C-alpha positions as CSV (number, residue, x, y, z in Angstrom):
1,M,0.0,0.0,0.0
2,Y,1.1,3.6,-0.7
3,L,-0.2,6.6,1.2
4,F,-0.9,10.0,-0.5
5,V,-0.5,13.0,1.8
6,T,-1.8,16.1,0.1
7,R,-3.1,19.5,0.9
8,S,-4.6,19.9,-2.6
9,F,-7.2,17.4,-3.8
10,P,-10.5,17.5,-5.7
11,P,-13.3,18.4,-5.6
12,E,-11.3,21.6,-5.1
13,L,-10.2,22.9,-8.5
14,G,-6.6,23.6,-9.6
15,G,-3.5,22.2,-11.3
16,M,-2.1,20.6,-8.2
17,Q,-5.5,19.1,-7.4
18,S,-5.7,17.6,-10.9
19,L,-2.2,16.3,-10.7
20,M,-2.6,14.5,-7.3
21,W,-6.0,13.1,-8.4
22,G,-4.5,11.8,-11.7
23,L,-1.5,10.3,-10.0
24,A,-3.6,8.5,-7.3
25,R,-6.1,7.3,-9.8
26,E,-3.4,5.8,-12.1
27,L,-1.3,4.3,-9.4
28,S,-4.5,2.7,-7.9
29,K,-4.6,0.5,-11.0
30,N,-1.4,-1.2,-9.8
31,F,-1.1,-0.6,-6.0
32,M,-3.4,-0.3,-3.0
33,I,-3.7,3.5,-2.4
34,K,-5.0,5.5,0.6
35,V,-5.2,9.3,0.5
36,F,-5.0,11.6,3.5
37,A,-6.4,15.0,2.2
38,D,-7.5,18.2,3.7
39,Y,-11.2,18.6,4.4
40,I,-13.3,20.4,1.8
41,E,-17.0,21.1,1.6
42,D,-19.0,18.7,-0.6
43,H,-16.3,16.1,-0.7
44,K,-18.5,13.1,0.0
45,S,-20.0,12.6,-3.5
46,F,-16.6,13.0,-5.0
47,D,-14.9,10.6,-2.6
48,E,-17.6,7.9,-3.1
49,Q,-16.8,7.5,-6.8
50,A,-13.0,7.1,-6.2
51,S,-11.6,3.5,-6.5
52,F,-9.5,4.0,-3.3
53,S,-10.0,5.2,0.2
54,I,-9.8,9.0,0.9
55,E,-9.6,10.2,4.5
56,R,-10.4,13.9,5.1
57,V,-8.7,15.8,7.9
58,G,-10.4,19.0,9.1
59,G,-9.9,21.6,11.9
60,P,-8.0,24.9,12.0
61,K,-5.2,25.1,9.4
62,L,-2.5,25.6,12.1
63,L,-3.5,22.5,14.0
64,R,-4.5,20.4,11.0
65,K,-1.0,19.6,9.8
66,Y,-0.1,18.1,13.2
67,R,-3.4,16.2,13.4
68,K,-2.8,14.8,9.9
69,A,0.8,13.8,10.7
70,Y,-0.4,12.0,13.9
71,L,-3.2,10.1,12.1
72,I,-0.7,9.0,9.3
73,D,1.9,7.9,11.8
74,E,-0.7,5.9,13.7
75,F,-2.1,4.4,10.5
76,V,1.4,3.3,9.4
77,K,2.0,1.4,12.7
78,E,-1.1,-0.7,12.0
79,S,-0.9,-1.2,8.2
80,K,1.5,-2.6,5.6
81,V,2.6,0.7,4.0
82,K,5.4,0.6,1.4
83,G,5.8,4.3,1.1
84,I,4.3,7.8,1.3
85,I,3.8,10.2,-1.7
86,A,3.4,13.9,-0.9
87,D,2.3,16.9,-2.9
88,H,4.5,19.4,-1.0
89,W,7.5,19.2,1.5
90,K,5.2,20.7,4.2
91,S,3.0,17.6,3.9
92,L,5.9,15.5,5.2
93,E,7.5,18.0,7.7
94,H,5.8,16.6,10.8
95,L,5.7,12.9,10.1
96,K,7.8,10.7,12.4
97,T,7.6,7.4,10.4
98,N,10.7,6.2,8.7
99,K,8.8,4.7,5.7
100,N,10.1,5.6,2.2
101,K,8.9,9.0,1.2
102,Y,8.5,10.6,-2.2
103,C,7.9,14.3,-2.6
104,L,6.7,16.2,-5.6
105,I,8.2,19.7,-6.2
106,H,6.8,22.4,-8.5
107,G,9.0,25.5,-8.3
108,K,7.2,28.2,-6.4
109,E,7.0,26.4,-3.1
110,I,10.8,25.8,-2.9
111,N,11.9,29.1,-4.3
112,H,13.2,30.7,-1.1
113,A,16.6,32.3,-0.5
114,K,19.3,29.8,0.3
115,G,20.1,29.9,4.0
116,S,16.8,31.4,5.0
117,G,14.8,29.7,7.8
118,I,12.2,28.2,5.3
119,N,15.0,27.0,3.0
120,K,16.6,25.1,5.9
121,R,13.2,23.6,6.8
122,L,12.6,22.3,3.2
123,L,16.1,21.0,2.9
124,K,15.7,19.0,6.1
125,V,12.7,17.3,4.6
126,L,13.8,16.9,0.9
127,N,17.3,15.6,1.7
128,N,15.7,12.9,3.8
129,V,13.3,11.4,1.3
130,E,13.8,8.5,-1.1
131,K,13.1,10.6,-4.2
132,V,12.3,14.2,-5.0
133,I,10.1,14.4,-8.1
134,A,10.5,17.6,-10.0
135,N,7.9,18.7,-12.5
136,S,10.4,20.0,-15.0
137,K,14.2,20.4,-15.7
138,Y,13.9,24.0,-14.6
139,T,12.5,22.9,-11.2
140,K,15.2,20.3,-10.8
141,N,18.0,22.9,-11.5
142,L,16.3,25.3,-9.1
143,A,16.2,22.7,-6.3
144,I,19.9,21.9,-6.9
145,E,20.8,25.6,-6.6
146,L,18.9,25.8,-3.4
147,G,20.7,22.9,-1.8
148,V,18.7,19.8,-2.5
149,D,20.8,16.6,-3.0
150,Q,21.1,16.2,-6.8
151,D,21.2,12.4,-6.5
152,K,17.7,12.4,-5.0
153,I,16.0,14.4,-7.8
154,I,14.2,12.9,-10.8
155,V,12.2,14.8,-13.4
156,I,8.7,13.5,-14.1
157,N,6.4,16.0,-16.0
158,P,2.8,16.2,-14.9
159,G,0.4,13.8,-16.7
160,I,-2.7,14.8,-18.6
161,D,-5.8,12.9,-19.7
162,P,-6.6,12.6,-23.5
163,I,-9.3,15.2,-24.4
164,K,-12.8,14.2,-25.1
165,D,-14.5,15.3,-28.3
166,L,-16.0,18.8,-28.1
167,D,-19.8,19.0,-28.6
168,K,-20.9,21.0,-31.6
169,K,-23.1,23.3,-29.4
170,S,-20.0,24.7,-27.5
171,L,-18.1,25.1,-30.8
172,D,-21.0,27.0,-32.4
173,K,-21.4,29.2,-29.3
174,V,-17.7,30.2,-29.6
175,E,-18.1,31.1,-33.2
176,S,-21.2,33.2,-32.4
177,L,-19.3,35.0,-29.6
178,L,-16.1,35.7,-31.7
179,K,-17.9,36.2,-35.0
180,V,-15.3,37.5,-37.6
181,K,-12.6,38.2,-35.1
182,T,-9.4,36.6,-36.2
183,P,-6.5,35.8,-35.6
184,R,-7.3,34.6,-32.1
185,L,-4.9,34.6,-29.1
186,I,-5.9,33.0,-25.8
187,T,-4.6,32.7,-22.3
188,V,-6.2,30.4,-19.7
189,S,-4.8,31.1,-16.3
190,R,-5.1,33.1,-13.1
191,F,-4.5,36.9,-13.5
192,D,-1.1,37.0,-11.7
193,K,1.8,39.4,-12.3
194,R,4.1,36.6,-13.5
195,K,1.7,35.5,-16.3
196,N,2.4,38.8,-18.2
197,H,-1.1,39.4,-19.5
198,E,-0.4,43.1,-19.6
199,K,2.6,42.7,-21.9
200,V,0.5,40.6,-24.3
201,I,-2.0,43.5,-24.3
202,M,0.7,46.0,-25.0
203,A,1.9,43.9,-27.9
204,L,-1.7,43.7,-29.1
205,R,-1.8,47.5,-29.6
206,N,0.9,47.1,-32.3
207,L,-0.4,43.8,-33.7
208,K,-3.8,45.6,-34.3
209,Q,-2.1,47.7,-37.0
210,I,-1.4,44.6,-39.0
211,Y,-4.4,42.5,-38.0
212,P,-7.4,44.9,-37.4
213,D,-9.7,42.0,-36.4
214,I,-7.3,40.4,-33.9
215,V,-8.8,39.2,-30.6
216,Y,-7.2,38.3,-27.3
217,I,-9.3,35.9,-25.1
218,C,-8.5,35.9,-21.4
219,V,-10.1,33.1,-19.4
220,G,-9.6,33.2,-15.6
221,Y,-9.7,35.5,-12.6
222,G,-7.2,36.7,-10.0
223,D,-5.6,39.7,-8.2
224,E,-4.5,41.5,-11.4
225,E,-7.9,41.4,-13.1
226,E,-8.9,45.0,-12.5
227,N,-5.4,46.3,-13.4
228,I,-5.5,44.4,-16.7
229,K,-9.1,45.6,-17.5
230,H,-8.0,49.2,-16.8
231,L,-5.0,48.8,-19.2
232,V,-7.3,47.5,-21.9
233,K,-9.5,50.6,-21.5
234,E,-6.5,52.9,-21.4
235,L,-5.1,51.5,-24.6
236,D,-8.5,51.6,-26.3
237,L,-8.4,47.8,-26.9
238,E,-11.9,46.9,-25.6
239,G,-12.9,45.7,-29.1
240,Q,-9.8,43.4,-29.1
241,V,-9.9,41.8,-25.6
242,M,-12.6,39.5,-24.3
243,F,-12.8,38.3,-20.7
244,F,-14.4,35.1,-19.5
245,K,-14.6,33.6,-16.0
246,D,-16.8,31.1,-14.2
247,I,-17.5,29.3,-17.5
248,S,-18.0,25.6,-18.1
249,D,-15.0,23.3,-19.0
250,E,-16.8,22.7,-22.3
251,L,-16.9,26.4,-23.2
252,K,-13.3,26.9,-22.0
253,N,-12.0,24.0,-24.1
254,A,-14.0,25.2,-27.2
255,L,-12.5,28.7,-26.8
256,V,-9.0,27.1,-26.8
257,A,-9.8,24.8,-29.8
258,K,-11.1,27.7,-31.8
259,S,-8.1,29.9,-31.1
260,N,-4.8,30.1,-33.2
261,I,-2.1,30.6,-30.5
262,F,-2.0,30.0,-26.7
263,V,0.0,32.8,-25.2
264,M,1.4,32.7,-21.7
265,P,4.9,34.2,-21.6
266,S,5.4,33.8,-17.9
267,G,8.3,35.3,-16.0
268,I,9.4,35.3,-12.4
269,Y,7.6,37.7,-9.9
270,K,9.1,37.8,-6.4
271,S,9.4,34.0,-5.6
272,S,6.5,33.0,-7.9
273,V,7.5,31.0,-11.0
274,E,5.9,28.7,-13.6
275,G,7.3,25.3,-12.7
276,F,5.9,23.5,-15.8
277,G,2.7,25.0,-17.3
278,I,0.2,22.2,-17.9
279,A,-2.0,24.7,-19.8
280,Y,0.5,24.5,-22.7
281,T,0.0,20.8,-23.0
282,E,-3.8,21.2,-22.8
283,A,-3.8,23.6,-25.7
284,A,-1.5,21.3,-27.7
285,Q,-4.1,18.6,-27.6
286,Y,-6.4,20.8,-29.7
287,G,-3.6,21.4,-32.1
288,I,-2.9,24.9,-30.7
289,P,0.8,26.0,-30.5
290,S,2.0,28.0,-27.5
291,I,4.2,30.9,-26.6
292,G,5.8,30.5,-23.2
293,G,8.4,32.3,-21.1
294,K,12.1,31.3,-20.8
295,D,11.9,31.7,-17.0
296,G,10.4,28.5,-15.6
297,G,9.5,25.1,-16.9
298,A,7.7,26.0,-20.2
299,S,10.5,24.6,-22.3
300,D,9.6,21.1,-21.0
301,A,6.0,21.6,-22.4
302,I,6.9,23.5,-25.6
303,E,9.5,22.4,-28.1
304,H,11.0,25.7,-29.3
305,E,10.5,26.4,-33.0
306,K,8.6,23.2,-33.4
307,T,5.4,23.2,-31.2
308,G,5.6,26.8,-30.2
309,L,8.1,29.5,-29.2
310,I,10.0,30.3,-26.0
311,C,10.6,34.0,-25.4
312,D,11.7,36.4,-22.7
313,G,8.4,37.1,-20.9
314,N,9.7,40.5,-19.6
315,N,10.7,41.7,-23.1
316,L,7.8,43.3,-24.9
317,D,9.6,43.2,-28.3
318,E,10.1,39.5,-28.0
319,I,6.5,38.8,-27.1
320,Y,5.4,40.9,-30.1
321,S,7.8,39.3,-32.6
322,S,6.9,35.8,-31.3
323,I,3.2,36.3,-31.9
324,N,3.8,38.0,-35.2
325,S,6.2,35.2,-36.5
326,L,3.6,32.5,-35.7
327,L,0.8,34.5,-37.5
328,E,3.0,35.3,-40.5
329,N,2.4,32.8,-43.4
330,K,0.1,30.9,-40.9
331,K,3.1,29.2,-39.3
332,H,0.9,28.5,-36.3
333,L,-0.9,25.7,-38.3
334,E,2.3,23.7,-38.8
335,Y,3.4,24.2,-35.2
336,G,-0.1,23.3,-34.0
337,K,0.1,20.0,-35.9
338,N,3.5,19.3,-34.3
339,A,2.1,20.2,-30.9
340,K,-0.7,17.6,-31.2
341,D,1.8,14.9,-32.0
342,F,4.3,15.9,-29.3
343,V,1.7,16.1,-26.5
344,T,1.0,12.4,-26.4
345,K,4.2,11.9,-24.3
346,F,2.4,13.6,-21.4
347,Y,-0.6,11.2,-21.3
348,W,-1.0,9.6,-17.9
349,S,-0.6,6.1,-19.5
350,N,3.0,7.1,-20.4
351,I,3.9,9.3,-17.3
352,I,2.7,6.7,-14.8
353,E,5.3,4.2,-16.0
354,K,8.0,6.5,-14.7
355,Y,6.4,6.6,-11.2
356,K,6.1,2.8,-11.3
357,D,9.8,2.5,-12.1
358,I,10.8,4.5,-9.0
359,L,8.3,2.8,-6.7
360,N,9.4,-0.7,-7.8
């Protein structure tokens, strides 16, 4: 049996939640799995359809981590547990058991100054696990720089599920919303500083001169939403930028499928960084090429000058020229076809084999 210890798990939404769910679901096809997850409202109907046991731990956040650690240590004493898989170093910090531990790392949560108190805490955990599983080459290199034992780190990219066919109703709805607007750029992400929505919008002002009917579709919400909307108004681009939030997965996926380029040239903001960028692989499944930033793990998800482009997310000229070069001579069509072929390597059926190798 393997235990999962996670602070992020469905029915809560998010990239980490999807990753931990996919990993637990796929491993449960070969091993007995039990998940210790944080309590979340309306978890019962979700938990009942899982093929493995999920135990929810509630209570105040400060006390919850100690309570969860105690419950896991007690469970390990009474059960045949081969190892423990965690979503975050903090999920392992208070465990006393000496069972093999495997910890996933993603970038942002380890990006603390070397020698700082929090850096010492994470090193104490990560240098005492069996394997540290980095989501990209970038995250692996970051971990090594910060003092994690190189021999413990293995790179396994996040897995994705093959897409389902989109229903005609959603595709027709997108066409009626976008009408004659083309070419179409799209970003699906939180409105965070590091995602660089505002730089794409600034590039759009110049692209509009060449492509008068261009549209930039922004799907998401977040702290920067009002600032971004203010910038759109200031640059008189309200006819070129469309905002969507709280929409169904069907409509979101149809918007991606009907776009030409997925644009998310992320950079580093404070300690926040794009460890991998699963959104690029999701776009690739629909034959949509991506533009990602050189800072972070985008280059694991995008093959530069083949399935998309990697640029400096802090350089406005590079963002502009990357978008323009994909639109010129419709190069995005060739890159999109390549992206669709390339993305199959990220299917869970392939990714899970790497996990089975290290667990066996």
